[in-house]
N, C-alpha and C positions, 0 to 999 in steps of 0.2 A: 426829411421831406424832400422829394424830388421836384424841382421847379421845371427843369428842362432835361431832356435826355438826348445825347448824341452818341453815335457809335462810329468807331474807326477800326479798320483791319490793321494788324501788324504786318509791316512790309519790310522787305530787304533793302537796306541802304548801305551800299558798299559791302563790307564784310560784317556788318552789324544788322540788327533788327531795330525797327523804330515805328513810331506813330506820328502823325501830324496832328496838331491841335486846331480845331475849327476856330474861325474868327470870333464866333459868339463866345467861346470859352476864353479866348485871349482878352476880349473886351470885358468880360465879367471879372477876370483877374486883374484888369487894367495893366496887362503885360504887353510888352513890345519887343521887337528884335533886340537882342543883347541883354535883356533882363534875365535874372536868375530865378529859378523856381525850385521849391523844396517839395519833395515827395515823402509822405509819411505812410508807412505800411501799417495797416491796422490788423488786429488779431482776427477780425471776421473775414479776412480775405480781400478787403477793399483798400484802395489807395486814395489819399487826399493830396491835392496839389495846392500850394499857396505860393504867391509871389514873395520873394525874399525882401525884407525891409532893408533899406540902405541907411 
């Protein structure tokens, strides 16, 4: 179920590619600067993001 949908473009950051995370996503994850996030690659082509538990 999709509650909210946000989109971002992949941009060049130095010699790398990256995306920024919108404030609403960071608030939903309860993540702040310096927190670690885990990315899980799903078989259906999607990626889930979770805040690492300390």
